[in-house]
N, CA and C of each residue as an Amber inpcrd file, in Angstrom:
protein
   228
 -35.2830000  74.4710000 -79.9660000 -36.1330000  75.5930000 -80.3440000
 -36.8070000  75.2470000 -81.6690000 -38.0460000  75.6530000 -81.8050000
 -38.8070000  75.4020000 -83.0200000 -38.1090000  76.0510000 -84.2190000
 -38.1470000  75.3840000 -85.3550000 -37.4490000  75.8490000 -86.5640000
 -37.9070000  77.2480000 -87.0080000 -39.2060000  77.5120000 -86.9660000
 -39.7120000  78.8260000 -87.3880000 -39.2570000  79.9390000 -86.4390000
 -39.2200000  79.6180000 -85.1510000 -38.7480000  80.5990000 -84.1700000
 -37.2700000  80.8800000 -84.4010000 -36.4920000  79.8540000 -84.6350000
 -35.0590000  80.0360000 -84.8820000 -34.8220000  80.8580000 -86.1440000
 -35.6020000  80.6260000 -87.1860000 -35.4380000  81.3860000 -88.4220000
 -35.7280000  82.8630000 -88.1770000 -36.8060000  83.1450000 -87.4640000
 -37.1190000  84.5510000 -87.1670000 -36.0260000  85.1640000 -86.3050000
 -35.5510000  84.4400000 -85.3220000 -34.4830000  84.9260000 -84.4500000
 -33.2300000  85.2630000 -85.2490000 -32.9470000  84.4680000 -86.2590000
 -31.7790000  84.7220000 -87.1130000 -31.8940000  86.0510000 -87.8590000
 -33.1230000  86.5130000 -88.0950000 -33.3480000  87.7480000 -88.8550000
 -33.4490000  88.9960000 -87.9800000 -33.4360000  88.8180000 -86.6770000
 -33.5880000  89.9430000 -85.7470000 -32.2200000  90.5600000 -85.4580000
 -32.1430000  91.9060000 -85.4660000 -30.8780000  92.5480000 -85.1020000
 -30.4230000  92.0890000 -83.7120000 -29.1450000  91.8940000 -83.5620000
 -28.5500000  91.3640000 -82.3360000 -29.0240000  92.0880000 -81.0860000
 -29.1130000  93.4020000 -81.1370000 -29.4600000  94.1730000 -79.9340000
 -30.8930000  93.9340000 -79.4590000 -31.7560000  93.3390000 -80.3040000
 -33.1420000  93.0970000 -79.9240000 -33.4860000  91.6230000 -79.7350000
 -32.5400000  90.7440000 -79.9320000 -32.8090000  89.3050000 -79.8190000
 -33.2750000  88.9000000 -78.4280000 -32.7360000  89.5160000 -77.3970000
 -33.1040000  89.1450000 -76.0350000 -34.5810000  89.4150000 -75.7620000
 -35.1190000  90.5220000 -76.2970000 -36.5450000  90.8200000 -76.1320000
 -37.3790000  89.6950000 -76.7410000 -36.9950000  89.2700000 -77.9210000
 -37.7350000  88.2150000 -78.6130000 -37.6650000  86.8990000 -77.8360000
 -36.4890000  86.5650000 -77.3520000 -36.3190000  85.3170000 -76.5900000
 -37.1630000  85.3410000 -75.3220000 -37.1280000  86.4530000 -74.5890000
 -37.9380000  86.5750000 -73.3740000 -39.4200000  86.4340000 -73.7010000
 -39.8420000  87.0310000 -74.8000000 -41.2470000  86.9600000 -75.2010000
 -41.6410000  85.5420000 -75.5690000 -40.8200000  84.8690000 -76.3330000
 -41.1590000  83.5490000 -76.8460000 -41.0520000  82.4580000 -75.7910000
 -40.3760000  82.7530000 -74.6900000 -40.2910000  81.7730000 -73.6100000
 -41.3100000  82.0760000 -72.5090000 -42.1310000  83.1080000 -72.7160000
 -43.1740000  83.4440000 -71.7480000 -42.6560000  84.1040000 -70.4910000
 -41.4460000  84.6520000 -70.5430000 -40.8380000  85.2360000 -69.3510000
 -41.1540000  86.7180000 -69.1620000 -41.6760000  87.3800000 -70.2150000
 -41.9010000  88.8160000 -70.0790000 -42.9410000  89.3210000 -71.0720000
 -44.0660000  89.7730000 -70.5400000 -45.0750000  90.3970000 -71.4070000
 -44.5820000  91.7170000 -71.9700000 -43.9120000  92.5560000 -71.1640000
 -43.3780000  93.7980000 -71.7450000 -42.3900000  93.5270000 -72.8920000
 -41.5960000  92.4780000 -72.7740000 -40.6770000  92.1320000 -73.8580000
 -41.4400000  91.7140000 -75.1040000 -42.5880000  91.0670000 -74.9220000
 -43.4120000  90.6610000 -76.0590000 -43.9560000  91.8830000 -76.7960000
 -44.4260000  92.8690000 -76.0400000 -44.9270000  94.0950000 -76.6550000
 -43.7860000  94.8030000 -77.3740000 -42.6460000  94.9000000 -76.7170000
 -41.4870000  95.5730000 -77.3100000 -41.0560000  94.8720000 -78.5930000
 -40.9600000  93.5530000 -78.5630000 -40.5540000  92.7930000 -79.7440000
 -41.5660000  92.9700000 -80.8690000 -42.8580000  92.9260000 -80.5330000
 -43.8910000  93.0880000 -81.5530000 -43.7960000  94.4580000 -82.2110000
 -43.7140000  95.5040000 -81.3960000 -43.6560000  96.8680000 -81.9330000
 -42.3900000  97.0890000 -82.7590000 -41.2730000  96.5970000 -82.2700000
 -40.0270000  96.7520000 -83.0190000 -40.1050000  96.0440000 -84.3590000
 -40.6240000  94.8330000 -84.3660000 -40.7420000  94.1080000 -85.6290000
 -41.6970000  94.8340000 -86.5760000 -42.7950000  95.3350000 -86.0540000
 -43.7760000  96.0640000 -86.8550000 -43.1420000  97.2770000 -87.5340000
 -42.2340000  97.9180000 -86.8370000 -41.6050000  99.1350000 -87.3430000
 -40.2130000  98.8950000 -87.9320000 -39.9670000  97.6750000 -88.3760000
 -38.7100000  97.3770000 -89.0620000 -37.4890000  97.4550000 -88.1770000
 -37.6730000  97.1550000 -86.8980000 -36.5920000  97.1440000 -85.9070000
 -35.9520000  98.5250000 -85.7440000 -36.7790000  99.5680000 -85.9310000
 -36.3020000 100.9380000 -85.7660000 -36.9530000 101.5410000 -84.5300000
 -36.1740000 101.6950000 -83.4870000 -36.6850000 102.1950000 -82.2000000
 -37.3550000 103.5640000 -82.3490000 -36.7660000 104.4400000 -83.1270000
 -37.3560000 105.7740000 -83.2940000 -38.7150000 105.6980000 -83.9910000
 -38.8940000 104.7310000 -84.8570000 -40.1810000 104.5810000 -85.5350000
 -41.2540000 104.0690000 -84.5700000 -40.8620000 103.2460000 -83.6000000
 -41.8200000 102.8010000 -82.5770000 -42.2910000 104.0220000 -81.7920000
 -41.3810000 104.8920000 -81.4520000 -41.7250000 106.1150000 -80.7250000
 -42.6800000 106.9830000 -81.5500000 -42.4710000 107.0430000 -82.8550000
 -43.2860000 107.8870000 -83.7420000 -44.5770000 107.2140000 -84.2090000
 -44.7880000 105.9840000 -83.8340000 -45.9510000 105.2280000 -84.3030000
 -47.2370000 106.0360000 -84.1400000 -48.0450000 106.0330000 -85.1960000
 -49.3250000 106.7370000 -85.1280000 -50.4880000 105.8010000 -85.4640000
 -50.2730000 104.5190000 -85.2680000 -51.3050000 103.5210000 -85.5460000
 -52.2360000 103.3890000 -84.3400000 -53.0720000 104.3920000 -84.1560000
 -53.9290000 104.4430000 -82.9670000 -54.9450000 103.3030000 -82.9130000
 -55.1830000 102.6280000 -84.0200000 -56.1160000 101.4970000 -84.0260000
 -55.4530000 100.2000000 -83.5600000 -54.1450000 100.1980000 -83.3890000
 -53.4240000  99.0100000 -82.9100000 -53.7550000  98.7980000 -81.4370000
 -54.0880000  97.5740000 -81.0380000 -54.4050000  97.3130000 -79.6320000
 -53.2330000  97.5690000 -78.6840000 -52.0250000  97.6030000 -79.2120000
 -50.8490000  97.8400000 -78.3670000 -50.3940000  99.2990000 -78.3750000
 -51.0920000 100.1500000 -79.0890000 -50.6640000 101.5390000 -79.2410000
 -50.3870000 102.2180000 -77.8970000 -51.2910000 102.1010000 -76.9620000
 -51.1040000 102.7690000 -75.6670000 -49.9960000 102.1490000 -74.8270000
 -49.5830000 100.9420000 -75.1710000 -48.5810000 100.2170000 -74.3940000
 -47.2230000 100.1560000 -75.0870000 -47.1060000 100.7970000 -76.2420000
 -45.8640000 100.6800000 -77.0080000 -44.6860000 101.2650000 -76.2300000
 -43.5310000 100.6860000 -76.4330000 -42.3420000 101.1590000 -75.7310000
 -41.7870000 102.4360000 -76.3600000 -40.8390000 103.0140000 -75.6840000
 -40.0720000 104.1700000 -76.1640000 -40.8980000 105.4450000 -76.2740000
 -41.9960000 105.5390000 -75.5340000 -42.7680000 106.7770000 -75.5090000
 -42.0450000 107.7680000 -74.6010000 -42.1910000 109.0090000 -74.9050000
 -41.6080000 110.0540000 -74.0630000 -42.7350000 110.8310000 -73.4060000
 -42.4190000 111.4730000 -72.3140000 -43.4160000 112.3210000 -71.6520000
 -43.8270000 113.4380000 -72.5930000 -45.1160000 113.7240000 -72.6700000
 -45.5860000 114.8000000 -73.5390000 -45.3700000 116.1720000 -72.8830000
 -45.3220000 116.1950000 -71.5690000 -45.0660000 117.4310000 -70.8300000
 -43.9060000 117.1880000 -69.8920000 -42.8700000 117.9810000 -70.0310000
 -41.7040000 117.8130000 -69.1690000 -41.9410000 118.5670000 -67.8590000
 -41.5400000 117.9630000 -66.7260000 -41.7050000 118.6580000 -65.4530000
 -40.8390000 119.9070000 -65.3800000 -41.3500000 120.8820000 -64.6890000
 -40.6280000 122.1420000 -64.5270000 -39.5690000 122.0020000 -63.4370000
 -38.4330000 122.6330000 -63.6470000 -37.3490000 122.6060000 -62.6450000
 -37.2950000 123.8540000 -61.7850000 -38.3120000 124.7150000 -61.9090000
 -38.2470000 125.9760000 -61.1760000 -38.8340000 125.8830000 -59.7790000
 -39.2990000 124.7040000 -59.3550000 -39.7660000 124.5100000 -57.9890000
 -41.1750000 124.9950000 -57.7190000 -41.8870000 125.4930000 -58.7130000
 -43.2480000 125.9720000 -58.4590000 -44.2880000 124.9790000 -58.8570000
């Protein structure tokens, strides 16, 4: 593995290392977006959800978004 990639991997929280590895090996575009957004937000999942950087090209594709309208359970 390239030295710079290994150094960055060493700094990533354990629970997110797999996303980075998948991204850097070209195995998953969604993992690349997830890794990018997490790194941008200091590896804080809740901050990715709260992201308000609408000028970011990945804004619409960022992970951890929730539905803005919850479906009704009343059957109507």
